[in-house]
N, C-alpha and C positions, 0 to 999 in steps of 0.2 A: 230646687235650686236651680235657679234656669239654665239653659245652655249656656247663653250668654255669661254666666257667671262656673259653666263646668268648663268655658275655651280661653277662662282669663288664667285658671291652674294649670291647665295644661302645658305652658311652659316654663310656671316657677317646677315642675314634677320632671322635668326632661334637664331643669337647671340642679336640680335638687341629686337625681341619680349620677350626671355628668360628674358634680363636682366628687359625687362619692365614687366612680370612679376612677378619677384624679388620686385621691386619695391613698385609694388602696395602690394603684401603680406609685404612689411613691413613696407609699412604706414599704412594698417588694423592691424598687431601684433599690431605696434606702438601708436596704440588709445585706451582709456578708458571712459567708459562713468560711469559718479560719480554721483548717484541716489541723490533725496533728504532723507535730513536726513542722509548721509554719510558723509566721507572725503576721498581722495587715497592721502594717507601719500606715496612720492616718496626720496627713499635716492638713491644718484648714486655714485658707489664703496662702499657703507657702511657708509656716508654722510648724514645726512638728505638735501635734494633738492630743495622739496618745498608740502606745502598743497593744494593739487587741492579739489576746491570749486564744488558744482554741474554742469556738463554740460562736454561735450567732453575735453578728456584730454589727450597729449601726454608722452610718456613714450620713453626713449631710451633702444630697445629689446638689451642686452648683456649687459647692465650698469647701468641700475634700476632697481630698486627692488620697487613694487609697493603695498602697503598693503592698502585695504579697513576696514577702522574703522568706526562700526556703532556708532551714535551720541549717541541712548538710547528714552528713557529711559529702562532700562532691570530691570525685579526685580529679586530680591533676596529672594531663599529659605531659610529662616531660622527656621530649623525644628528640635527640639529634643535636645535642648542645654542644657546642666546639668551646673548647679552655684549652688551657695549656697549665702542667703541672707546675711546683716550684722546683722540678732540677728540669724546666725545661722542654719535657713532654708536649706536643699536640693532644688532646684526646676529643675525640667524643664523649657524651655521656647521656646514656636512659636511664629514665626511673620514671616513678611516679611520685605521686603524694596524696595527702587529703587533705580539703579545705573545710571549715564549717563555721557558719557565722557565729556571732558572740556576743554582736552591739547592734539589734534590728535595725534601729534607731539612723544610726550610721552609715550601712551598708544600702538601706534604702536610700539615702541622697541623689543614687547615683548606684543603681545596681549594676551597670551594663561596665563602668569603669572598675567598681570594686574586682570585677571578675578578673579583668584585662590585667589592671595593676597588681595582683594578686599573683597572677601567672608571671608577670613579667619579672615582678620581686621574686619569685621564686629561683627561675631563672639564673639571676643575677649576681643572689646568694650562694649557687650553685657552683657557678663560674668563681666566686672567690672561696667559697671550700676547696675548688680542687688548687686555685692559686699557691692554698696553704700547706698542700701535702705533694710528697714525693710519689711516683707512680707506685711503690711498692705498700708507703700508706692507704694509696686512693684502691689499687684491688684486695685491701682485706680491709675494708671500712668495719668499723666498732659501732654497738650500739648505742655509746657514749656520746661518739662524732655525729652519727647519725642527730640524737635528737636534742643538741647544741647546735645543729645546724634546720632543725623545725624551729626551735626557740628562736634561733637567729631573724628568721622571717617573718616569723608573726609578732617579734617585736615591732619592726616595719608595717605588716599589713593590718594592725591593730588600728590604726585611723581610720579603714573605712571599715570595719568592726568585722575582721575574716581574721580567724585565726588558724593556721598549717601544722596539724597536731603531727604529723607523719611524710618523711621522707624516705623514699628509700632509691638509693642506686643498684640498679640491678645491673648495668652492663659500662663498663666503661673499655671502650676501644682505642688503641693506637693509630690516628690516623696516615702519618707517612710510616714507611720502613726506616727513612733518613733516620729520624726521629729517634725510633726503637733502636737502629744503632749507635747512636751519639748516646741514647739513655746508657743502654749496655755497657757502652766504652767508661765512662762517668763512674756509672756502678761499680764496674771492676776494679776503676783507681780506687775508689772510695773503700772499696773493703778491701785493696792491696796496704791504704794508706792505714786504717784501722788495725790492721794484722799487725803493721810494722810498729805502732802506735803499742799497741798490745807488748809487743815482746821487747818494744823499749822500756816501759812501764815495768815490767817483767823482771828485768834486768836492774832497775834501781831500789826495787824491792827485794831481791837478794844478795846484793851489796850492802843493804842498810841493815839484812838479817846478819851478814858477814859481819859488820863494823862493829851490829851490835853484842856480838857476842863475843 
């Protein structure tokens, strides 16, 4: 082979090497490692293409947008929520919650919105929960009432792929002493009315018993 022939093949070899390197780089860029406890949601040209399970996943550079979605559970800090009980007492509620992603595709549409909307919805439902109960009920929450609260929250948060599985209200404080005084006075009045009604019903039952005999 003549030196001229070798010279003409050198650019071809260089181009082949460059093309090979480009292919390798493109292949590496197209691979994603999906960890346990997460999903990779792939949008192709703005449309949902796939939800990838744990393992190696391929995406198309330039065509795909890949969003990593942690399935959770994630803690919700519910701090210093102002609310008013059914008997008119202003309280501050502190608690925690657990949220998990149940629909990765819905969550991946806007992860930031999903997180902020979940927290805002949880806080709003807690205020509604407080407004339906008097101070005594609120101070002694039952497991059933808290499960009902988390179910109410989840019915709203499923829109963006999230379920709130646990809500715990671990501290309820009366904000104003005047509110506490009014509540105590009202509670005492209600208790007195209840005792009077019970005494009246007792007299009625006794009278019915005498009449029957």
